[in-house]
N, CA, C and O atoms as a Tinker XYZ file with bonds, in Angstrom:
   264  protein
     1  N     11.070000   -0.629000    1.965000    73     2
     2  CA     9.626000   -0.624000    1.833000    64     1     3
     3  C      9.195000   -2.025000    1.413000    63     2     4     5
     4  O      9.790000   -2.603000    0.504000    81     3
     5  N      8.191000   -2.570000    2.045000    73     3     6
     6  CA     7.692000   -3.892000    1.702000    64     5     7
     7  C      6.587000   -3.775000    0.657000    63     6     8     9
     8  O      5.696000   -2.933000    0.771000    81     7
     9  N      6.656000   -4.634000   -0.367000    73     7    10
    10  CA     5.626000   -4.683000   -1.400000    64     9    11
    11  C      5.324000   -6.138000   -1.697000    63    10    12    13
    12  O      6.010000   -7.033000   -1.204000    81    11
    13  N      4.301000   -6.378000   -2.500000    73    11    14
    14  CA     3.993000   -7.751000   -2.886000    64    13    15
    15  C      4.836000   -8.191000   -4.078000    63    14    16    17
    16  O      4.782000   -9.355000   -4.475000    81    15
    17  N      5.608000   -7.282000   -4.647000    73    15    18
    18  CA     6.489000   -7.619000   -5.768000    64    17    19
    19  C      7.755000   -8.263000   -5.231000    63    18    20    21
    20  O      8.161000   -8.000000   -4.099000    81    19
    21  N      8.382000   -9.109000   -6.047000    73    19    22
    22  CA     9.638000   -9.706000   -5.591000    64    21    23
    23  C     10.750000   -8.660000   -5.534000    63    22    24    25
    24  O     10.743000   -7.688000   -6.288000    81    23
    25  N     11.683000   -8.871000   -4.646000    73    23    26
    26  CA    12.821000   -7.968000   -4.544000    64    25    27
    27  C     12.616000   -6.885000   -3.512000    63    26    28    29
    28  O     11.600000   -6.839000   -2.818000    81    27
    29  N     13.594000   -6.023000   -3.428000    73    27    30
    30  CA    13.591000   -4.947000   -2.444000    64    29    31
    31  C     13.401000   -3.619000   -3.162000    63    30    32    33
    32  O     14.020000   -3.374000   -4.198000    81    31
    33  N     12.559000   -2.774000   -2.623000    73    31    34
    34  CA    12.377000   -1.428000   -3.154000    64    33    35
    35  C     13.116000   -0.487000   -2.220000    63    34    36    37
    36  O     12.772000   -0.367000   -1.045000    81    35
    37  N     14.133000    0.178000   -2.748000    73    35    38
    38  CA    14.902000    1.112000   -1.932000    64    37    39
    39  C     14.413000    2.521000   -2.217000    63    38    40    41
    40  O     14.378000    2.959000   -3.367000    81    39
    41  N     14.042000    3.215000   -1.174000    73    39    42
    42  CA    13.554000    4.588000   -1.337000    64    41    43
    43  C     14.702000    5.562000   -1.155000    63    42    44    45
    44  O     15.519000    5.423000   -0.245000    81    43
    45  N     14.747000    6.532000   -2.022000    73    43    46
    46  CA    15.715000    7.611000   -1.878000    64    45    47
    47  C     15.080000    8.707000   -1.044000    63    46    48    49
    48  O     13.860000    8.740000   -0.885000    81    47
    49  N     15.886000    9.591000   -0.519000    73    47    50
    50  CA    15.353000   10.714000    0.234000    64    49    51
    51  C     14.509000   11.611000   -0.660000    63    50    52    53
    52  O     14.770000   11.723000   -1.858000    81    51
    53  N     13.516000   12.238000   -0.092000    73    51    54
    54  CA    12.647000   13.129000   -0.858000    64    53    55
    55  C     13.176000   14.553000   -0.782000    63    54    56    57
    56  O     13.851000   14.925000    0.178000    81    55
    57  N     12.865000   15.344000   -1.799000    73    55    58
    58  CA    13.282000   16.746000   -1.814000    64    57    59
    59  C     12.500000   17.510000   -0.754000    63    58    60    61
    60  O     11.304000   17.284000   -0.569000    81    59
    61  N     13.162000   18.389000   -0.079000    73    59    62
    62  CA    12.498000   19.191000    0.952000    64    61    63
    63  C     12.454000   20.646000    0.517000    63    62    64    65
    64  O     13.416000   21.179000   -0.037000    81    63
    65  N     11.324000   21.272000    0.777000    73    63    66
    66  CA    11.157000   22.696000    0.514000    64    65    67
    67  C     10.831000   23.349000    1.849000    63    66    68    69
    68  O      9.720000   23.222000    2.364000    81    67
    69  N     11.806000   24.040000    2.395000    73    67    70
    70  CA    11.603000   24.666000    3.696000    64    69    71
    71  C     11.370000   23.613000    4.769000    63    70    72    73
    72  O     12.058000   22.593000    4.813000    81    71
    73  N     10.398000   23.869000    5.630000    73    71    74
    74  CA    10.092000   22.943000    6.723000    64    73    75
    75  C      8.758000   22.234000    6.503000    63    74    76    77
    76  O      8.085000   21.851000    7.459000    81    75
    77  N      8.383000   22.064000    5.238000    73    75    78
    78  CA     7.120000   21.395000    4.908000    64    77    79
    79  C      7.296000   19.897000    5.114000    63    78    80    81
    80  O      8.240000   19.319000    4.576000    81    79
    81  N      6.413000   19.244000    5.880000    73    79    82
    82  CA     6.527000   17.800000    6.083000    64    81    83
    83  C      6.323000   17.044000    4.762000    63    82    84    85
    84  O      5.486000   17.417000    3.940000    81    83
    85  N      7.105000   15.980000    4.581000    73    83    86
    86  CA     7.050000   15.195000    3.352000    64    85    87
    87  C      6.927000   13.724000    3.713000    63    86    88    89
    88  O      7.523000   13.269000    4.689000    81    87
    89  N      6.148000   12.973000    2.924000    73    87    90
    90  CA     6.077000   11.527000    3.123000    64    89    91
    91  C      5.895000   10.851000    1.766000    63    90    92    93
    92  O      5.387000   11.448000    0.817000    81    91
    93  N      6.319000    9.602000    1.702000    73    91    94
    94  CA     6.142000    8.789000    0.503000    64    93    95
    95  C      5.197000    7.667000    0.881000    63    94    96    97
    96  O      5.503000    6.866000    1.765000    81    95
    97  N      4.048000    7.600000    0.217000    73    95    98
    98  CA     3.028000    6.641000    0.625000    64    97    99
    99  C      2.713000    5.590000   -0.424000    63    98   100   101
   100  O      1.766000    4.821000   -0.262000    81    99
   101  N      3.491000    5.544000   -1.499000    73    99   102
   102  CA     3.263000    4.505000   -2.501000    64   101   103
   103  C      4.588000    4.118000   -3.129000    63   102   104   105
   104  O      5.567000    4.860000   -3.048000    81   103
   105  N      4.610000    2.957000   -3.751000    73   103   106
   106  CA     5.826000    2.475000   -4.392000    64   105   107
   107  C      6.014000    3.165000   -5.741000    63   106   108   109
   108  O      5.057000    3.701000   -6.299000    81   107
   109  N      7.228000    3.158000   -6.264000    73   107   110
   110  CA     7.462000    3.762000   -7.570000    64   109   111
   111  C      6.779000    2.957000   -8.675000    63   110   112   113
   112  O      6.420000    1.800000   -8.458000    81   111
   113  N      6.595000    3.549000   -9.849000    73   111   114
   114  CA     5.973000    2.808000  -10.948000    64   113   115
   115  C      6.835000    1.619000  -11.356000    63   114   116   117
   116  O      8.057000    1.645000  -11.203000    81   115
   117  N      6.196000    0.589000  -11.870000    73   115   118
   118  CA     6.920000   -0.599000  -12.301000    64   117   119
   119  C      7.587000   -0.365000  -13.647000    63   118   120   121
   120  O      7.153000    0.479000  -14.432000    81   119
   121  N      8.645000   -1.123000  -13.903000    73   119   122
   122  CA     9.364000   -1.041000  -15.165000    64   121   123
   123  C      8.418000   -1.350000  -16.320000    63   122   124   125
   124  O      7.746000   -2.381000  -16.312000    81   123
   125  N      8.363000   -0.483000  -17.290000    73   123   126
   126  CA     7.531000   -0.709000  -18.465000    64   125   127
   127  C      6.085000   -0.289000  -18.333000    63   126   128   129
   128  O      5.301000   -0.493000  -19.260000    81   127
   129  N      5.713000    0.288000  -17.213000    73   127   130
   130  CA     4.305000    0.615000  -16.977000    64   129   131
   131  C      3.729000    1.530000  -18.050000    63   130   132   133
   132  O      2.592000    1.333000  -18.477000    81   131
   133  N      4.478000    2.510000  -18.486000    73   131   134
   134  CA     3.966000    3.496000  -19.437000    64   133   135
   135  C      4.446000    3.278000  -20.869000    63   134   136   137
   136  O      4.146000    4.088000  -21.746000    81   135
   137  N      5.181000    2.204000  -21.120000    73   135   138
   138  CA     5.777000    1.985000  -22.438000    64   137   139
   139  C      4.744000    1.954000  -23.553000    63   138   140   141
   140  O      4.903000    2.647000  -24.558000    81   139
   141  N      3.696000    1.168000  -23.394000    73   139   142
   142  CA     2.688000    1.039000  -24.451000    64   141   143
   143  C      2.020000    2.383000  -24.717000    63   142   144   145
   144  O      1.830000    2.765000  -25.871000    81   143
   145  N      1.668000    3.088000  -23.672000    73   143   146
   146  CA     1.021000    4.392000  -23.833000    64   145   147
   147  C      1.921000    5.364000  -24.596000    63   146   148   149
   148  O      1.459000    6.069000  -25.494000    81   147
   149  N      3.200000    5.400000  -24.239000    73   147   150
   150  CA     4.133000    6.304000  -24.908000    64   149   151
   151  C      4.317000    5.908000  -26.369000    63   150   152   153
   152  O      4.323000    6.771000  -27.247000    81   151
   153  N      4.468000    4.613000  -26.637000    73   151   154
   154  CA     4.632000    4.170000  -28.024000    64   153   155
   155  C      3.404000    4.507000  -28.867000    63   154   156   157
   156  O      3.537000    4.897000  -30.026000    81   155
   157  N      2.219000    4.360000  -28.296000    73   155   158
   158  CA     1.000000    4.729000  -29.032000    64   157   159
   159  C      0.964000    6.231000  -29.324000    63   158   160   161
   160  O      0.540000    6.649000  -30.402000    81   159
   161  N      1.408000    7.033000  -28.363000    73   159   162
   162  CA     1.422000    8.487000  -28.556000    64   161   163
   163  C      2.323000    8.907000  -29.712000    63   162   164   165
   164  O      2.062000    9.920000  -30.362000    81   163
   165  N      3.381000    8.140000  -29.975000    73   163   166
   166  CA     4.295000    8.491000  -31.068000    64   165   167
   167  C      4.001000    7.718000  -32.349000    63   166   168   169
   168  O      4.796000    7.747000  -33.289000    81   167
   169  N      2.848000    7.019000  -32.390000    73   167   170
   170  CA     2.390000    6.446000  -33.644000    64   169   171
   171  C      2.501000    4.947000  -33.828000    63   170   172   173
   172  O      2.153000    4.446000  -34.897000    81   171
   173  N      2.968000    4.211000  -32.838000    73   171   174
   174  CA     3.047000    2.755000  -32.969000    64   173   175
   175  C      1.664000    2.147000  -32.772000    63   174   176   177
   176  O      0.893000    2.605000  -31.930000    81   175
   177  N      1.349000    1.101000  -33.562000    73   175   178
   178  CA     0.085000    0.393000  -33.362000    64   177   179
   179  C      0.358000   -0.891000  -32.578000    63   178   180   181
   180  O      1.507000   -1.195000  -32.259000    81   179
   181  N     -0.707000   -1.645000  -32.269000    73   179   182
   182  CA    -0.560000   -2.850000  -31.444000    64   181   183
   183  C      0.403000   -3.863000  -32.057000    63   182   184   185
   184  O      1.188000   -4.483000  -31.339000    81   183
   185  N      0.350000   -4.036000  -33.382000    73   183   186
   186  CA     1.241000   -4.999000  -34.047000    64   185   187
   187  C      2.704000   -4.575000  -33.895000    63   186   188   189
   188  O      3.571000   -5.408000  -33.631000    81   187
   189  N      2.973000   -3.278000  -34.061000    73   187   190
   190  CA     4.341000   -2.771000  -33.891000    64   189   191
   191  C      4.833000   -2.997000  -32.464000    63   190   192   193
   192  O      5.973000   -3.411000  -32.250000    81   191
   193  N      3.977000   -2.727000  -31.503000    73   191   194
   194  CA     4.349000   -2.859000  -30.089000    64   193   195
   195  C      4.621000   -4.319000  -29.745000    63   194   196   197
   196  O      5.595000   -4.620000  -29.054000    81   195
   197  N      3.776000   -5.226000  -30.217000    73   195   198
   198  CA     3.994000   -6.658000  -29.964000    64   197   199
   199  C      5.293000   -7.132000  -30.616000    63   198   200   201
   200  O      6.002000   -7.962000  -30.048000    81   199
   201  N      5.610000   -6.610000  -31.805000    73   199   202
   202  CA     6.860000   -6.976000  -32.473000    64   201   203
   203  C      8.069000   -6.511000  -31.661000    63   202   204   205
   204  O      9.055000   -7.239000  -31.548000    81   203
   205  N      8.000000   -5.316000  -31.100000    73   203   206
   206  CA     9.089000   -4.818000  -30.254000    64   205   207
   207  C      9.259000   -5.691000  -29.013000    63   206   208   209
   208  O     10.384000   -5.999000  -28.621000    81   207
   209  N      8.147000   -6.091000  -28.395000    73   207   210
   210  CA     8.214000   -6.979000  -27.226000    64   209   211
   211  C      8.820000   -8.322000  -27.607000    63   210   212   213
   212  O      9.651000   -8.856000  -26.872000    81   211
   213  N      8.410000   -8.877000  -28.756000    73   211   214
   214  CA     8.910000  -10.184000  -29.196000    64   213   215
   215  C     10.418000  -10.148000  -29.448000    63   214   216   217
   216  O     11.108000  -11.143000  -29.223000    81   215
   217  N     10.928000   -9.014000  -29.910000    73   215   218
   218  CA    12.362000   -8.867000  -30.177000    64   217   219
   219  C     13.152000   -8.519000  -28.918000    63   218   220   221
   220  O     14.382000   -8.480000  -28.951000    81   219
   221  N     12.458000   -8.266000  -27.812000    73   219   222
   222  CA    13.132000   -7.918000  -26.566000    64   221   223
   223  C     13.538000   -6.457000  -26.481000    63   222   224   225
   224  O     14.319000   -6.075000  -25.610000    81   223
   225  N     13.003000   -5.629000  -27.395000    73   223   226
   226  CA    13.322000   -4.202000  -27.390000    64   225   227
   227  C     12.648000   -3.504000  -26.217000    63   226   228   229
   228  O     13.234000   -2.619000  -25.595000    81   227
   229  N     11.418000   -3.902000  -25.918000    73   227   230
   230  CA    10.690000   -3.342000  -24.784000    64   229   231
   231  C     10.405000   -4.445000  -23.781000    63   230   232   233
   232  O     10.480000   -5.632000  -24.100000    81   231
   233  N     10.083000   -4.042000  -22.583000    73   231   234
   234  CA     9.737000   -4.988000  -21.530000    64   233   235
   235  C      8.250000   -4.877000  -21.248000    63   234   236   237
   236  O      7.756000   -3.782000  -20.979000    81   235
   237  N      7.519000   -5.995000  -21.303000    73   235   238
   238  CA     6.090000   -5.911000  -20.953000    64   237   239
   239  C      5.941000   -5.397000  -19.526000    63   238   240   241
   240  O      6.721000   -5.754000  -18.643000    81   239
   241  N      4.954000   -4.574000  -19.314000    73   239   242
   242  CA     4.732000   -4.002000  -17.986000    64   241   243
   243  C      4.271000   -5.071000  -17.013000    63   242   244   245
   244  O      3.484000   -5.949000  -17.369000    81   243
   245  N      4.757000   -4.994000  -15.797000    73   243   246
   246  CA     4.252000   -5.835000  -14.724000    64   245   247
   247  C      2.981000   -5.185000  -14.209000    63   246   248   249
   248  O      2.831000   -3.967000  -14.305000    81   247
   249  N      2.076000   -5.962000  -13.673000    73   247   250
   250  CA     0.831000   -5.401000  -13.155000    64   249   251
   251  C      1.113000   -4.550000  -11.931000    63   250   252   253
   252  O      1.836000   -4.966000  -11.026000    81   251
   253  N      0.547000   -3.374000  -11.909000    73   251   254
   254  CA     0.685000   -2.504000  -10.744000    64   253   255
   255  C     -0.245000   -2.978000   -9.643000    63   254   256   257
   256  O     -1.282000   -3.587000   -9.905000    81   255
   257  N      0.139000   -2.694000   -8.411000    73   255   258
   258  CA    -0.686000   -3.065000   -7.266000    64   257   259
   259  C     -1.841000   -2.111000   -7.087000    63   258   260   261
   260  O     -2.846000   -2.463000   -6.469000    81   259
   261  N     -1.717000   -0.908000   -7.618000    73   259   262
   262  CA    -2.711000    0.132000   -7.369000    64   261   263
   263  C     -3.939000   -0.063000   -8.192000    63   262   264
   264  O     -4.876000    0.730000   -8.101000    81   263
């Protein structure tokens, strides 16, 4: 699949249920896309999240194309 992101996106086969047609029309989420949201849900504040990023514990999310 071609994207504007560097590298190659390899698609795996999709699960099939009976004879229902299936298609994949978007790329998978980027690494780290939901990290901040999840950390906030479990009680981390912005300072905590920035500290984790500075230590290399988390990866800052790349901008999604969508």
